[in-house]
C-alpha positions as CSV (number, residue, x, y, z in Angstrom):
1,V,-176.7,-204.8,4.7
2,Q,-179.9,-204.9,6.8
3,L,-182.4,-202.1,6.6
4,R,-184.9,-200.9,9.2
5,E,-187.8,-198.7,8.2
6,S,-189.7,-196.6,10.7
7,G,-192.4,-193.9,10.7
8,G,-195.4,-195.6,9.1
9,G,-198.9,-195.8,10.5
10,S,-202.2,-194.0,10.0
11,V,-202.2,-190.5,8.4
12,Q,-205.0,-188.2,7.6
13,A,-205.5,-187.1,4.0
14,R,-203.8,-183.9,3.1
15,G,-201.3,-184.5,5.8
16,S,-197.6,-185.4,5.5
17,L,-195.6,-188.6,5.9
18,H,-192.2,-189.0,7.4
19,L,-190.3,-192.2,7.0
20,S,-186.8,-193.1,8.0
21,C,-184.6,-196.0,6.9
22,V,-181.4,-197.0,8.7
23,A,-178.9,-199.3,7.2
24,S,-176.7,-201.6,9.3
25,G,-173.7,-200.7,7.1
26,L,-172.5,-198.3,4.5
27,T,-174.4,-198.1,1.2
28,S,-173.8,-196.5,-2.2
29,A,-177.4,-195.9,-3.1
30,M,-180.7,-196.0,-1.2
31,G,-184.3,-195.6,-2.3
32,W,-187.9,-195.7,-1.3
33,F,-190.5,-197.8,-3.0
34,R,-194.1,-198.8,-2.3
35,Q,-196.5,-201.5,-3.2
36,V,-200.1,-202.4,-2.8
37,P,-201.5,-205.9,-3.2
38,V,-202.0,-207.0,-6.8
39,K,-200.1,-204.1,-8.1
40,E,-196.5,-203.8,-9.2
41,R,-193.9,-202.2,-6.9
42,E,-193.7,-198.5,-7.5
43,P,-190.5,-196.4,-7.1
44,L,-190.8,-193.1,-5.2
45,A,-187.3,-191.7,-4.9
46,A,-183.7,-192.8,-4.7
47,V,-180.3,-191.2,-4.3
48,Q,-176.7,-192.2,-4.6
49,I,-175.0,-191.1,-1.4
50,G,-173.5,-187.7,-2.0
51,G,-175.5,-187.2,-5.2
52,R,-178.8,-185.7,-6.2
53,P,-182.0,-187.6,-5.8
54,N,-184.1,-189.1,-8.6
55,Y,-187.8,-188.7,-8.0
56,A,-190.5,-190.7,-9.8
57,D,-192.6,-188.4,-12.0
58,P,-196.0,-189.3,-10.4
59,V,-194.9,-188.1,-6.9
60,K,-192.0,-185.8,-7.6
61,R,-194.0,-182.7,-6.6
62,R,-194.9,-184.2,-3.2
63,V,-191.8,-186.1,-2.2
64,F,-188.5,-185.1,-0.7
65,V,-185.6,-187.4,0.4
66,S,-182.5,-186.7,2.4
67,T,-179.5,-188.7,3.5
68,N,-177.0,-188.3,6.3
69,N,-173.3,-187.8,5.9
70,A,-172.5,-191.3,7.0
71,G,-174.4,-192.8,4.1
72,N,-176.5,-195.2,6.1
73,M,-179.8,-193.3,6.5
74,L,-182.5,-192.2,4.0
75,N,-185.4,-190.1,5.1
76,L,-188.6,-189.6,3.1
77,Q,-191.1,-186.9,3.4
78,M,-194.3,-187.0,1.3
79,N,-196.8,-184.2,1.4
80,R,-200.5,-183.8,0.5
81,L,-201.3,-187.4,1.1
82,E,-204.3,-189.0,-0.5
83,P,-206.0,-192.4,0.3
84,M,-204.3,-193.7,-2.9
85,D,-201.0,-193.4,-1.1
86,T,-202.0,-196.2,1.2
87,A,-199.4,-198.9,0.7
88,M,-196.5,-200.8,2.2
89,Y,-193.4,-198.6,1.9
90,Y,-190.0,-200.3,1.5
91,C,-186.5,-199.0,1.8
92,A,-183.9,-200.5,-0.5
93,A,-180.1,-200.2,-0.8
94,R,-177.1,-201.3,-2.7
95,S,-173.4,-201.2,-2.0
96,A,-172.2,-200.6,-5.6
97,P,-172.5,-197.3,-7.4
98,I,-175.3,-196.9,-9.9
99,N,-176.1,-194.4,-12.7
100,W,-178.5,-191.7,-11.8
101,E,-180.8,-192.8,-14.6
102,D,-181.1,-196.3,-13.0
103,L,-181.7,-195.2,-9.4
104,L,-185.5,-195.9,-9.6
105,R,-185.0,-199.5,-10.9
106,G,-185.9,-201.6,-8.0
107,E,-184.4,-204.8,-9.5
108,L,-180.9,-203.2,-9.1
109,Y,-181.1,-203.1,-5.3
110,T,-179.7,-205.9,-3.3
111,S,-181.0,-205.1,0.2
112,W,-184.6,-204.5,1.2
113,G,-186.3,-203.7,4.4
114,Q,-189.4,-205.5,5.7
115,G,-191.6,-202.5,4.9
116,T,-193.7,-200.2,6.9
117,Q,-197.5,-199.9,6.3
118,V,-198.9,-196.5,5.6
119,T,-202.7,-196.0,5.7
120,V,-204.1,-192.7,4.6
121,S,-207.7,-192.0,5.7
122,S,-210.0,-189.4,4.2
């Protein structure tokens, strides 16, 4: 499955971010992750298609994800952006079901997008 992210770019602090990820085929679970240089990849949110999302604690009050009925799209909305949210944002997917508790484990995803850069300026 190939993934294509869109919606990145420059955003003002305290604004909102809207990202979209489209998969070339059906998936079982999709998630959003981010990474800055010299730091580990950080999970944001993930969802099994048809299930409830799992949000990472550091961002759960600011993040919302949604999918479409076809199971090949995952949208991310992040509010109250801060400069520390500047990162490369990646979409990930897997075709096999996964436990809700494991949704935020990036190593369990088999497909990754190329990423979209988000830069938050103060």
